[in-house]
C-alpha positions in Angstrom: 110.6 101.2 98.1 107.1 102.4 98.0 105.8 105.5 99.9 104.0 104.7 103.4 100.5 104.1 103.5 98.1 106.5 104.6 95.1 106.3 106.6 92.0 108.1 105.2 90.1 108.7 108.3 90.7 108.3 112.2 89.6 105.1 113.8 88.4 106.9 117.0 86.2 110.0 115.3 86.1 109.0 111.6 87.3 112.7 110.9 89.7 113.2 108.0 92.1 115.7 109.4 95.2 113.7 110.2 98.8 114.5 110.1 101.7 112.2 110.5 102.8 112.2 114.1 106.3 113.2 115.5 106.5 109.4 117.1 108.2 108.0 113.8 107.3 105.9 111.4 103.6 104.9 111.2 102.3 107.3 113.8 99.5 109.6 113.2 97.7 112.6 114.5 94.0 113.4 114.6 93.6 117.2 114.7 89.5 116.6 115.5 89.7 114.6 118.7 93.4 115.4 119.5 94.4 111.7 119.3 97.4 109.9 118.3 97.7 106.8 116.5 100.0 104.1 114.9 99.8 102.0 112.3 101.8 98.8 111.9 102.3 95.7 109.9 102.0 92.4 112.0 102.4 90.0 109.4 101.2 87.2 107.5 98.7 84.9 108.6 99.7 81.2 108.9 96.6 80.0 106.8 97.4 82.1 103.6 95.2 82.9 100.9 92.1 80.7 100.3 90.5 80.3 97.3 87.0 80.2 96.3 85.7 76.6 94.9 83.1 76.5 92.1 81.5 73.0 93.1 80.0 74.4 96.4 82.6 72.8 98.8 81.4 71.1 101.9 78.2 73.2 101.8 76.5 70.4 99.6 73.6 68.4 101.0 
């Protein structure tokens, strides 16, 4: 298992003064704006991956 992914900046103030939160996995605390937030994986999208087509697809006139 790989290490958890860490955010690079606070989603509220944009500062980089982050540390792991006490609430558990995925929780982070910002020292600049004094906010706590949590990151979590919601799941895969039903449509999956979409490949680009080289022929222009439906955009042809």
